[in-house]
TIMI-2910 file (N, C-alpha, C, CB; in pm, 1 decimal, decimal comma, always signed):
<rs>
+----------+----------+----------+----------+----------+----------+----------+----------+----------+----------+----------+----------+------+
!      n_x !      n_y !      n_z !     ca_x !     ca_y !     ca_z !      c_x !      c_y !      c_z !     cb_x !     cb_y !     cb_z ! resn !
+----------+----------+----------+----------+----------+----------+----------+----------+----------+----------+----------+----------+------+
!  -2507,4 !  +1970,7 !  -3003,6 !  -2381,8 !  +1937,1 !  -2937,8 !  -2325,3 !  +1811,8 !  -3004,7 !  -2402,2 !  +1915,1 !  -2783,6 !  Unk !
!  -2196,7 !  +1812,1 !  -3029,1 !  -2131,3 !  +1696,9 !  -3091,4 !  -2128,3 !  +1580,2 !  -2993,0 !  -1987,3 !  +1733,1 !  -3137,6 !  Unk !
!  -2100,8 !  +1462,3 !  -3047,2 !  -2092,4 !  +1343,8 !  -2961,0 !  -1982,5 !  +1360,9 !  -2857,1 !  -2066,6 !  +1217,1 !  -3044,9 !  Unk !
!  -1868,9 !  +1420,7 !  -2899,7 !  -1757,4 !  +1440,9 !  -2807,0 !  -1796,6 !  +1541,2 !  -2699,3 !  -1631,2 !  +1489,4 !  -2882,5 !  Unk !
!  -1863,7 !  +1649,2 !  -2738,1 !  -1907,6 !  +1748,9 !  -2641,0 !  -2006,5 !  +1690,8 !  -2542,0 !  -1969,5 !  +1867,6 !  -2711,6 !  Unk !
!  -2096,0 !  +1606,0 !  -2591,1 !  -2193,9 !  +1540,6 !  -2505,4 !  -2125,1 !  +1445,6 !  -2407,7 !  -2296,9 !  +1464,7 !  -2589,9 !  Unk !
!  -2025,0 !  +1371,3 !  -2456,9 !  -1950,2 !  +1279,4 !  -2371,6 !  -1878,3 !  +1356,3 !  -2260,4 !  -1848,8 !  +1198,3 !  -2455,3 !  Unk !
!  -1810,5 !  +1465,6 !  -2297,1 !  -1738,7 !  +1546,6 !  -2198,7 !  -1834,4 !  +1604,5 !  -2096,1 !  -1661,3 !  +1659,1 !  -2267,6 !  Unk !
!  -1950,9 !  +1650,5 !  -2141,0 !  -2049,9 !  +1704,8 !  -2047,8 !  -2094,6 !  +1597,1 !  -1949,7 !  -2171,5 !  +1761,6 !  -2124,3 !  Unk !
!  -2110,5 !  +1474,7 !  -1999,2 !  -2148,0 !  +1363,8 !  -1911,6 !  -2039,5 !  +1333,2 !  -1808,9 !  -2177,4 !  +1239,5 !  -1994,0 !  Unk !
!  -1914,4 !  +1336,1 !  -1851,8 !  -1802,1 !  +1314,4 !  -1760,0 !  -1797,3 !  +1425,1 !  -1655,7 !  -1668,6 !  +1307,9 !  -1837,2 !  Unk !
!  -1817,1 !  +1548,8 !  -1698,9 !  -1817,1 !  +1662,1 !  -1604,8 !  -1927,5 !  +1646,5 !  -1500,9 !  -1834,6 !  +1795,4 !  -1680,4 !  Unk !
!  -2047,2 !  +1605,1 !  -1543,9 !  -2158,0 !  +1583,9 !  -1448,3 !  -2123,3 !  +1472,7 !  -1349,9 !  -2289,5 !  +1549,2 !  -1523,2 !  Unk !
!  -2066,1 !  +1363,3 !  -1402,6 !  -2026,7 !  +1251,7 !  -1317,6 !  -1924,2 !  +1297,0 !  -1214,1 !  -1970,1 !  +1136,8 !  -1402,3 !  Unk !
!  -1824,7 !  +1372,9 !  -1258,4 !  -1719,3 !  +1418,6 !  -1167,2 !  -1777,3 !  +1507,6 !  -1057,9 !  -1609,9 !  +1494,4 !  -1244,7 !  Unk !
!  -1863,2 !  +1602,2 !  -1095,3 !  -1922,9 !  +1690,9 !   -993,8 !  -2007,8 !  +1611,9 !   -895,3 !  -2008,6 !  +1799,9 !  -1060,8 !  Unk !
!  -2085,4 !  +1517,3 !   -946,6 !  -2174,2 !  +1437,3 !   -862,4 !  -2095,1 !  +1348,9 !   -765,9 !  -2265,8 !  +1350,8 !   -949,5 !  Unk !
!  -1979,6 !  +1301,2 !   -810,8 !  -1903,8 !  +1203,7 !   -732,6 !  -1772,4 !  +1257,7 !   -676,7 !  -1875,4 !  +1084,1 !   -817,0 !  Unk !
!  -1753,7 !  +1388,5 !   -679,5 !  -1625,6 !  +1447,5 !   -640,2 !  -1583,7 !  +1410,1 !   -497,9 !  -1633,0 !  +1597,7 !   -652,5 !  Unk !
!  -1675,0 !  +1416,7 !   -402,9 !  -1639,1 !  +1383,9 !   -264,3 !  -1596,0 !  +1237,6 !   -252,1 !  -1758,0 !  +1412,0 !   -169,7 !  Unk !
!  -1668,2 !  +1148,5 !   -320,5 !  -1633,5 !  +1006,1 !   -315,9 !  -1499,3 !   +981,9 !   -384,2 !  -1743,6 !   +920,9 !   -382,9 !  Unk !
!  -1476,1 !  +1047,3 !   -497,6 !  -1348,7 !  +1033,7 !   -568,2 !  -1234,8 !  +1080,7 !   -478,3 !  -1350,2 !  +1114,1 !   -700,9 !  Unk !
!  -1250,9 !  +1198,7 !   -416,4 !  -1146,5 !  +1251,6 !   -327,7 !  -1121,0 !  +1159,5 !   -209,4 !  -1185,0 !  +1390,2 !   -277,4 !  Unk !
!  -1227,1 !  +1104,7 !   -152,4 !  -1212,5 !  +1012,8 !    -38,7 !  -1134,4 !   +888,5 !    -81,6 !  -1351,8 !   +972,4 !    +17,8 !  Unk !
!  -1165,9 !   +835,9 !   -200,1 !  -1095,8 !   +717,2 !   -248,6 !   -950,8 !   +747,6 !   -283,5 !  -1167,2 !   +660,1 !   -369,9 !  Unk !
!   -924,9 !   +864,7 !   -339,4 !   -786,6 !   +903,7 !   -367,5 !   -708,0 !   +909,5 !   -237,3 !   -781,1 !  +1040,6 !   -440,7 !  Unk !
!   -765,6 !   +970,3 !   -133,6 !   -697,5 !   +976,5 !     -2,9 !   -669,3 !   +836,8 !    +50,9 !   -782,3 !  +1055,5 !    +98,7 !  Unk !
!   -766,0 !   +746,0 !    +37,9 !   -745,7 !   +608,2 !    +84,8 !   -628,4 !   +542,0 !    +12,6 !   -873,6 !   +525,0 !    +64,3 !  Unk !
!   -623,3 !   +559,0 !   -118,9 !   -516,2 !   +497,2 !   -197,3 !   -381,4 !   +557,0 !   -160,6 !   -542,4 !   +514,2 !   -347,5 !  Unk !
!   -375,6 !   +690,7 !   -150,8 !   -249,8 !   +757,1 !   -117,3 !   -202,3 !   +714,7 !    +21,1 !   -266,0 !   +910,0 !   -123,5 !  Unk !
!   -291,5 !   +712,6 !   +118,4 !   -251,6 !   +671,9 !   +253,4 !   -213,0 !   +524,3 !   +258,8 !   -364,6 !   +699,6 !   +352,4 !  Unk !
!   -279,2 !   +441,0 !   +179,7 !   -240,8 !   +299,3 !   +173,5 !   -100,4 !   +285,6 !   +114,5 !   -343,1 !   +218,0 !    +89,2 !  Unk !
!    -69,2 !   +365,5 !    +12,5 !    +64,7 !   +361,6 !    -47,4 !   +170,2 !   +411,2 !    +51,3 !    +68,7 !   +446,5 !   -176,0 !  Unk !
!   +143,5 !   +522,9 !   +116,2 !   +240,7 !   +575,7 !   +212,3 !   +260,5 !   +477,1 !   +327,3 !   +194,6 !   +713,1 !   +266,6 !  Unk !
!   +151,9 !   +426,5 !   +382,9 !   +163,4 !   +327,6 !   +490,5 !   +236,5 !   +202,4 !   +445,3 !    +25,7 !   +290,3 !   +542,4 !  Unk !
!   +211,9 !   +162,7 !   +320,6 !   +277,0 !    +43,2 !   +266,9 !   +426,7 !    +59,6 !   +251,7 !   +217,3 !     +7,5 !   +134,2 !  Unk !
!   +470,6 !   +174,4 !   +197,3 !   +615,1 !   +190,6 !   +180,5 !   +684,0 !   +201,5 !   +315,7 !   +646,0 !   +314,5 !    +95,3 !  Unk !
!   +617,2 !   +261,7 !   +412,6 !   +675,4 !   +268,7 !   +547,5 !   +684,1 !   +128,0 !   +606,5 !   +590,7 !   +362,0 !   +640,4 !  Unk !
!   +574,0 !    +54,5 !   +599,5 !   +570,2 !    -82,1 !   +655,0 !   +667,5 !   -174,1 !   +582,0 !   +427,6 !   -139,8 !   +646,6 !  Unk !
!   +682,1 !   -158,7 !   +451,1 !   +769,0 !   -245,8 !   +372,0 !   +915,1 !   -204,2 !   +373,9 !   +721,1 !   -249,5 !   +230,9 !  Unk !
!   +947,6 !    -94,0 !   +437,6 !  +1086,2 !    -46,8 !   +440,5 !  +1171,2 !   -135,8 !   +530,2 !  +1092,7 !    +99,2 !   +488,8 !  Unk !
!  +1287,4 !   -176,0 !   +481,0 !  +1378,4 !   -250,9 !   +568,3 !  +1420,5 !   -162,1 !   +685,2 !  +1503,6 !   -300,9 !   +489,2 !  Unk !
!  +1448,0 !   -225,7 !   +796,5 !  +1477,4 !   -149,0 !   +917,9 !  +1613,5 !   -188,2 !   +973,3 !  +1368,0 !   -171,1 !  +1024,4 !  Unk !
!  +1699,6 !    -88,9 !   +985,9 !  +1827,5 !   -106,4 !  +1053,8 !  +1833,8 !     +1,9 !  +1160,4 !  +1950,4 !    -98,1 !   +953,4 !  Unk !
!  +1857,6 !   +124,8 !  +1116,8 !  +1860,8 !   +237,8 !  +1211,5 !  +1727,1 !   +309,9 !  +1216,2 !  +1971,6 !   +337,0 !  +1173,3 !  Unk !
!  +1640,8 !   +286,7 !  +1117,3 !  +1512,3 !   +356,1 !  +1109,5 !  +1515,8 !   +481,3 !  +1023,5 !  +1466,4 !   +392,3 !  +1246,7 !  Unk !
!  +1634,3 !   +522,7 !   +979,8 !  +1647,8 !   +646,5 !   +902,4 !  +1569,8 !   +639,9 !   +771,3 !  +1795,0 !   +674,9 !   +873,7 !  Unk !
!  +1583,8 !   +530,4 !   +697,9 !  +1512,3 !   +515,4 !   +571,2 !  +1361,8 !   +516,4 !   +594,7 !  +1554,5 !   +385,4 !   +500,0 !  Unk !
!  +1316,5 !   +439,0 !   +690,2 !  +1172,9 !   +429,1 !   +719,1 !  +1113,4 !   +564,1 !   +760,1 !  +1148,7 !   +326,2 !   +829,8 !  Unk !
!  +1189,0 !   +644,7 !   +833,3 !  +1138,0 !   +774,3 !   +881,4 !  +1139,3 !   +883,1 !   +774,2 !  +1219,8 !   +820,5 !  +1000,2 !  Unk !
!  +1201,5 !   +859,3 !   +660,4 !  +1217,4 !   +965,4 !   +561,8 !  +1121,7 !   +958,3 !   +443,9 !  +1355,2 !   +963,5 !   +511,1 !  Unk !
!  +1015,6 !   +880,8 !   +452,7 !   +914,4 !   +882,2 !   +347,4 !   +829,9 !  +1007,3 !   +362,2 !   +825,8 !   +754,8 !   +352,6 !  Unk !
!   +792,5 !  +1064,9 !   +250,6 !   +707,6 !  +1182,7 !   +253,4 !   +620,4 !  +1190,5 !   +130,6 !   +790,9 !  +1307,6 !   +265,4 !  Unk !
!   +516,6 !  +1272,2 !   +138,0 !   +426,1 !  +1296,0 !    +25,5 !   +442,4 !  +1438,6 !    -21,3 !   +278,8 !  +1267,7 !    +64,4 !  Unk !
!   +422,0 !  +1460,1 !   -148,7 !   +416,7 !  +1595,3 !   -202,5 !   +316,1 !  +1596,1 !   -316,7 !   +557,8 !  +1643,6 !   -250,5 !  Unk !
!   +266,0 !  +1712,7 !   -349,4 !   +163,5 !  +1727,0 !   -451,7 !   +218,7 !  +1807,9 !   -568,1 !    +36,9 !  +1793,8 !   -394,0 !  Unk !
!   +200,2 !  +1755,8 !   -687,3 !   +233,6 !  +1818,8 !   -814,6 !   +381,5 !  +1826,9 !   -848,6 !   +179,2 !  +1953,3 !   -815,8 !  Unk !
!   +470,9 !  +1804,0 !   -755,2 !   +612,7 !  +1795,0 !   -788,3 !   +682,4 !  +1717,2 !   -677,8 !   +676,4 !  +1936,8 !   -806,2 !  Unk !
!   +786,2 !  +1642,9 !   -714,3 !   +858,7 !  +1567,6 !   -611,6 !   +921,5 !  +1662,1 !   -510,5 !   +966,8 !  +1478,7 !   -675,4 !  Unk !
!   +927,0 !  +1620,1 !   -387,2 !   +986,7 !  +1702,1 !   -282,5 !  +1136,7 !  +1676,7 !   -279,4 !   +922,7 !  +1671,9 !   -144,3 !  Unk !
!  +1210,4 !  +1748,0 !   -363,0 !  +1355,3 !  +1729,3 !   -369,0 !  +1425,2 !  +1797,4 !   -252,6 !  +1410,2 !  +1782,6 !   -500,4 !  Unk !
!  +1354,2 !  +1877,8 !   -176,0 !  +1413,7 !  +1944,3 !    -60,1 !  +1440,5 !  +1845,3 !    +52,7 !  +1322,4 !  +2056,5 !    -10,8 !  Unk !
!  +1386,0 !  +1724,8 !    +41,5 !  +1405,5 !  +1625,8 !   +147,1 !  +1549,9 !  +1580,5 !   +158,6 !  +1317,3 !  +1506,6 !   +122,8 !  Unk !
!  +1626,9 !  +1591,0 !    +52,5 !  +1763,9 !  +1542,6 !    +60,7 !  +1832,8 !  +1548,6 !    -73,7 !  +1766,8 !  +1401,3 !   +113,8 !  Unk !
!  +1929,2 !  +1460,0 !    -92,1 !  +2009,2 !  +1465,0 !   -213,7 !  +1939,4 !  +1396,8 !   -331,6 !  +2144,1 !  +1400,3 !   -189,3 !  Unk !
!  +2007,8 !  +1390,1 !   -442,8 !  +1949,7 !  +1335,1 !   -564,9 !  +1952,5 !  +1183,0 !   -568,1 !  +2022,3 !  +1389,2 !   -685,0 !  Unk !
!  +1997,0 !  +1117,8 !   -462,5 !  +2005,6 !   +972,4 !   -461,6 !  +1878,8 !   +903,6 !   -416,9 !  +2116,6 !   +929,9 !   -374,4 !  Unk !
!  +1771,8 !   +976,9 !   -395,5 !  +1651,0 !   +920,3 !   -338,5 !  +1556,8 !   +856,5 !   -438,7 !  +1579,1 !  +1024,5 !   -265,9 !  Unk !
!  +1442,0 !   +814,6 !   -388,4 !  +1335,9 !   +752,4 !   -466,4 !  +1220,7 !   +850,0 !   -474,0 !  +1290,8 !   +616,6 !   -404,4 !  Unk !
!  +1170,2 !   +878,6 !   -593,7 !  +1051,1 !   +960,9 !   -609,0 !   +957,6 !   +888,2 !   -703,3 !  +1085,8 !  +1104,0 !   -662,1 !  Unk !
!   +839,9 !   +854,6 !   -657,2 !   +745,8 !   +777,9 !   -737,8 !   +612,3 !   +849,6 !   -743,3 !   +728,4 !   +635,8 !   -681,6 !  Unk !
!   +566,8 !   +887,2 !   -865,0 !   +432,1 !   +945,3 !   -872,4 !   +328,8 !   +838,2 !   -842,3 !   +406,0 !  +1008,0 !  -1011,9 !  Unk !
!   +234,4 !   +869,1 !   -754,3 !   +131,1 !   +773,5 !   -716,9 !     +4,1 !   +790,5 !   -797,8 !    +99,8 !   +786,3 !   -571,0 !  Unk !
!    -23,3 !   +912,0 !   -840,6 !   -149,1 !   +932,2 !   -910,2 !   -137,7 !  +1047,4 !  -1008,1 !   -262,0 !   +957,7 !   -811,1 !  Unk !
!   -206,7 !  +1032,3 !  -1118,6 !   -217,4 !  +1139,2 !  -1216,6 !   -363,6 !  +1144,8 !  -1257,1 !   -122,3 !  +1116,0 !  -1341,1 !  Unk !
!   -431,6 !  +1249,8 !  -1219,2 !   -574,6 !  +1259,8 !  -1243,1 !   -605,2 !  +1367,5 !  -1344,8 !   -648,4 !  +1287,7 !  -1113,6 !  Unk !
!   -720,5 !  +1355,7 !  -1405,5 !   -768,9 !  +1458,2 !  -1496,6 !   -774,2 !  +1592,5 !  -1424,2 !   -908,0 !  +1420,6 !  -1552,7 !  Unk !
!   -784,8 !  +1587,4 !  -1291,2 !   -789,4 !  +1710,3 !  -1211,5 !   -651,8 !  +1775,4 !  -1202,7 !   -842,3 !  +1680,7 !  -1070,7 !  Unk !
!   -555,7 !  +1722,4 !  -1275,0 !   -420,3 !  +1776,4 !  -1283,1 !   -348,2 !  +1776,4 !  -1148,5 !   -424,7 !  +1916,8 !  -1337,7 !  Unk !
!   -366,6 !  +1669,9 !  -1074,8 !   -298,4 !  +1653,1 !   -947,7 !   -210,1 !  +1529,5 !   -958,1 !   -399,8 !  +1640,9 !   -829,5 !  Unk !
!    -84,9 !  +1544,5 !   -922,7 !     +6,5 !  +1431,0 !   -915,8 !    +56,4 !  +1424,7 !   -772,2 !   +126,3 !  +1444,4 !  -1019,2 !  Unk !
!    +45,4 !  +1308,4 !   -711,2 !    +89,9 !  +1290,6 !   -573,9 !   +212,5 !  +1199,7 !   -577,2 !    -24,1 !  +1230,7 !   -483,3 !  Unk !
!   +320,8 !  +1245,7 !   -515,5 !   +445,6 !  +1170,6 !   -512,9 !   +470,6 !  +1115,9 !   -373,4 !   +563,2 !  +1258,6 !   -558,0 !  Unk !
!   +525,2 !   +995,5 !   -368,0 !   +582,9 !   +944,5 !   -244,3 !   +732,8 !   +943,8 !   -269,3 !   +526,8 !   +799,5 !   -204,9 !  Unk !
!   +807,1 !   +994,4 !   -173,5 !   +951,4 !  +1005,9 !   -196,6 !  +1029,5 !   +977,5 !    -69,5 !   +986,4 !  +1145,1 !   -249,4 !  Unk !
!  +1152,7 !   +935,0 !    -91,3 !  +1245,7 !   +911,2 !    +17,5 !  +1382,6 !   +952,7 !    -34,0 !  +1243,7 !   +760,4 !    +65,7 !  Unk !
!  +1443,2 !  +1049,4 !    +29,9 !  +1565,6 !  +1108,5 !    -24,0 !  +1692,7 !  +1067,0 !    +48,6 !  +1554,3 !  +1256,3 !    -20,5 !  Unk !
!  +1688,2 !   +960,4 !   +127,0 !  +1813,8 !   +917,3 !   +187,6 !  +1906,4 !   +868,6 !    +76,0 !  +1789,9 !   +804,9 !   +294,7 !  Unk !
!  +2036,4 !   +884,7 !    +92,0 !  +2130,6 !   +854,0 !    -16,8 !  +2124,0 !   +710,7 !    -69,1 !  +2269,1 !   +881,1 !    +29,4 !  Unk !
!  +2085,0 !   +616,9 !    +13,1 !  +2084,3 !   +476,6 !    -27,8 !  +1944,5 !   +426,8 !    -65,6 !  +2140,5 !   +390,6 !    +83,7 !  Unk !
!  +1848,9 !   +517,5 !    -83,7 !  +1711,6 !   +478,6 !   -115,6 !  +1701,8 !   +401,3 !   -247,2 !  +1623,4 !   +601,7 !   -122,2 !  Unk !
!  +1769,7 !   +447,0 !   -350,8 !  +1763,8 !   +376,9 !   -479,5 !  +1826,9 !   +238,0 !   -469,8 !  +1834,4 !   +459,1 !   -588,3 !  Unk !
!  +1930,4 !   +225,5 !   -391,3 !  +1992,2 !    +93,5 !   -373,3 !  +1892,6 !     -1,8 !   -307,0 !  +2122,2 !   +104,4 !   -288,1 !  Unk !
!  +1822,2 !    +45,6 !   -203,5 !  +1723,0 !    -38,6 !   -137,6 !  +1609,3 !    -73,9 !   -233,4 !  +1667,5 !    +31,7 !    -12,9 !  Unk !
!  +1564,5 !    +24,9 !   -311,5 !  +1457,1 !     -1,8 !   -407,7 !  +1502,1 !    -99,8 !   -515,5 !  +1409,9 !   +128,7 !   -472,3 !  Unk !
!  +1629,7 !   -100,6 !   -544,9 !  +1684,1 !   -191,1 !   -647,0 !  +1713,9 !   -330,4 !   -592,7 !  +1810,3 !   -132,4 !   -705,9 !  Unk !
!  +1683,7 !   -354,4 !   -465,6 !  +1697,8 !   -488,0 !   -410,8 !  +1821,6 !   -514,1 !   -328,4 !  +1694,7 !   -582,5 !   -518,3 !  Unk !
!  +1894,3 !   -410,8 !   -290,1 !  +2016,5 !   -428,1 !   -211,9 !  +1986,5 !   -435,6 !    -62,6 !  +2113,8 !   -313,9 !   -239,9 !  Unk !
!  +1893,5 !   -520,3 !    -26,6 !  +1859,3 !   -541,0 !   +113,2 !  +1819,7 !   -686,8 !   +131,6 !  +1744,6 !   -445,3 !   +158,3 !  Unk !
!  +1879,9 !   -752,0 !   +228,8 !  +1840,5 !   -889,8 !   +256,7 !  +1697,8 !   -894,4 !   +311,6 !  +1938,6 !   -955,0 !   +356,5 !  Unk !
!  +1655,0 !   -788,2 !   +379,4 !  +1520,4 !   -783,7 !   +435,3 !  +1414,0 !   -766,3 !   +327,7 !  +1509,9 !   -671,5 !   +536,1 !  Unk !
!  +1442,4 !   -683,7 !   +227,9 !  +1345,5 !   -653,6 !   +121,4 !  +1414,3 !   -659,9 !    -14,9 !  +1281,0 !   -513,5 !   +143,0 !  Unk !
!  +1452,0 !   -778,6 !    -60,4 !  +1523,9 !   -788,3 !   -187,5 !  +1440,4 !   -746,6 !   -308,4 !  +1572,2 !   -928,9 !   -207,0 !  Unk !
!  +1309,4 !   -739,1 !   -292,9 !  +1222,5 !   -697,9 !   -403,2 !  +1196,5 !   -549,0 !   -406,0 !  +1092,2 !   -770,2 !   -395,2 !  Unk !
!  +1264,8 !   -472,8 !   -321,1 !  +1242,2 !   -329,3 !   -314,6 !  +1128,4 !   -294,9 !   -220,3 !  +1213,3 !   -274,6 !   -452,4 !  Unk !
!  +1084,8 !   -171,0 !   -226,2 !   +982,7 !   -120,8 !   -134,6 !   +861,5 !    -67,3 !   -210,9 !  +1041,1 !    -11,1 !    -44,8 !  Unk !
!   +885,2 !    +23,1 !   -304,0 !   +774,2 !    +89,4 !   -373,2 !   +699,4 !     -7,8 !   -464,1 !   +825,8 !   +208,3 !   -455,2 !  Unk !
!   +770,7 !    -80,7 !   -547,4 !   +705,0 !   -171,0 !   -642,6 !   +615,0 !   -273,3 !   -572,7 !   +809,7 !   -243,7 !   -726,2 !  Unk !
!   +661,2 !   -341,2 !   -466,5 !   +571,6 !   -435,2 !   -398,4 !   +452,0 !   -365,1 !   -333,0 !   +649,0 !   -513,1 !   -293,0 !  Unk !
!   +474,6 !   -244,1 !   -283,5 !   +364,0 !   -170,2 !   -222,0 !   +257,2 !   -137,7 !   -325,5 !   +415,1 !    -40,8 !   -156,2 !  Unk !
!   +298,7 !    -92,6 !   -442,9 !   +202,7 !    -61,4 !   -548,6 !   +122,2 !   -187,0 !   -584,0 !   +275,4 !     -5,4 !   -674,4 !  Unk !
!   +189,6 !   -301,4 !   -594,9 !   +118,1 !   -426,9 !   -625,2 !    +18,2 !   -460,8 !   -514,1 !   +218,8 !   -543,8 !   -643,6 !  Unk !
!    +58,0 !   -442,8 !   -387,2 !    -32,3 !   -470,6 !   -274,6 !   -155,7 !   -381,8 !   -280,5 !    +40,6 !   -450,3 !   -140,7 !  Unk !
!   -134,0 !   -251,8 !   -303,3 !   -248,0 !   -158,8 !   -306,4 !   -337,9 !   -188,4 !   -424,5 !   -199,5 !    -13,1 !   -312,7 !  Unk !
!   -279,4 !   -219,4 !   -540,4 !   -361,0 !   -254,6 !   -657,0 !   -446,6 !   -377,4 !   -627,9 !   -271,7 !   -280,2 !   -779,9 !  Unk !
!   -388,7 !   -477,0 !   -558,9 !   -465,3 !   -598,1 !   -524,2 !   -578,3 !   -564,6 !   -427,5 !   -372,7 !   -705,3 !   -462,1 !  Unk !
!   -552,6 !   -475,2 !   -330,5 !   -657,5 !   -433,7 !   -237,4 !   -770,4 !   -361,7 !   -309,6 !   -599,5 !   -343,7 !   -128,7 !  Unk !
!   -734,6 !   -276,3 !   -406,0 !   -836,4 !   -204,8 !   -481,9 !   -919,4 !   -304,8 !   -562,8 !   -771,4 !    -98,7 !   -575,2 !  Unk !
!   -853,5 !   -396,6 !   -631,5 !   -922,8 !   -496,5 !   -712,9 !  -1014,5 !   -583,5 !   -626,9 !   -821,3 !   -584,5 !   -787,4 !  Unk !
!   -971,3 !   -611,2 !   -504,1 !  -1051,7 !   -694,1 !   -414,7 !  -1153,2 !   -617,3 !   -333,0 !   -963,1 !   -768,1 !   -323,0 !  Unk !
!  -1157,9 !   -486,4 !   -352,1 !  -1255,0 !   -404,4 !   -278,5 !  -1215,5 !   -376,5 !   -134,5 !  -1388,4 !   -471,2 !   -279,9 !  Unk !
!  -1090,5 !   -404,1 !    -97,6 !  -1048,7 !   -388,2 !    +41,7 !  -1030,7 !   -242,9 !    +83,9 !   -920,7 !   -462,0 !    +64,2 !  Unk !
!  -1025,6 !   -150,4 !    -11,2 !  -1011,7 !     -8,7 !    +25,1 !  -1146,0 !    +63,5 !    +28,4 !   -918,6 !    +61,5 !    -72,9 !  Unk !
!  -1254,6 !    -10,3 !     +3,8 !  -1388,0 !    +52,4 !     +5,3 !  -1431,4 !    +87,0 !   +145,1 !  -1491,3 !    -39,0 !    -58,4 !  Unk !
+----------+----------+----------+----------+----------+----------+----------+----------+----------+----------+----------+----------+------+
</rs>
């Protein structure tokens, strides 16, 4: 077996051995991201905050018009991409900082928060 074949076989064994733990951690990260964007959403009428959603492998464009926010959260070797999206017409404006409540946007700060939690072991 070539070195590359041996390496791939080792990765495959690792993935099978740790699949449940990997899936559990992926769920934790995804739920932390979804909870974060909801918590970090500016609140006026609640419409923006209530319109966050998750979809797998493709953005959920059925949620609304093309003015929304769609952010891939994960891309795994398992060929799964998880999106968090909000399709209200003013979502991109809010993400771009057009809110006195959240001038830094919603998704970008949430991603930084979750990354810091992962680095600090807070999602374990």
